[in-house]
C-alpha positions in Angstrom: -6.6 5.1 -1.0 -7.0 8.0 1.4 -7.0 11.6 0.2 -6.7 14.3 2.8 -6.1 18.0 2.8 -6.2 21.2 4.8 -9.9 20.8 5.5 -10.5 17.3 7.1 -14.3 17.4 6.4 -13.4 17.2 2.7 -11.2 14.1 3.0 -12.3 11.0 1.1 -11.3 7.4 1.2 -11.8 5.0 -1.7 -12.2 1.3 -1.1 -12.0 -1.0 -4.1 -14.2 -4.1 -4.1 -15.3 -6.6 -6.7 -18.6 -4.6 -7.2 -16.6 -1.4 -7.9 -15.1 1.5 -6.0 -16.8 2.8 -2.8 -16.2 6.5 -1.9 -16.3 7.0 1.8 -16.7 10.5 3.2 -18.7 10.2 6.4 -16.9 11.6 9.4 -17.2 8.4 11.4 -15.9 6.2 8.6 -13.1 8.6 7.8 -12.1 8.6 11.5 -11.7 4.8 11.3 -9.6 5.1 8.1 -7.4 7.8 9.7 -6.8 5.5 12.7 -6.0 2.6 10.4 -3.6 4.6 8.2 -1.8 6.1 11.3 -1.2 2.5 12.6 0.1 1.3 9.2 2.3 4.4 8.9 3.7 3.9 12.5 4.5 0.2 11.7 6.2 0.8 8.3 9.8 1.3 7.7 11.3 4.5 6.3 12.5 4.2 2.7 16.2 3.5 3.6 15.4 0.8 6.2 12.8 -0.7 3.8 15.4 -0.9 1.0 17.9 -2.5 3.4 15.3 -5.0 4.6 14.5 -6.0 1.0 18.2 -6.4 0.2 18.7 -8.6 3.3 15.8 -10.8 2.2 17.2 -11.1 -1.4 20.6 -12.1 0.0 19.0 -14.8 2.2 17.2 -16.5 -0.7 
């Protein structure tokens, strides 16, 4: 999970692991998470297209 706000230096990422949650707040690590989340967001479908895609898959089963 990534929590961001108006002041980027206060952003925090939380990574779950078998040992528990890790809170990440260093600027270098947050930069890596921001890049990753931007890539995921760019590759994802908007809600309408996502719904249409799921309906298509269901109909093909």
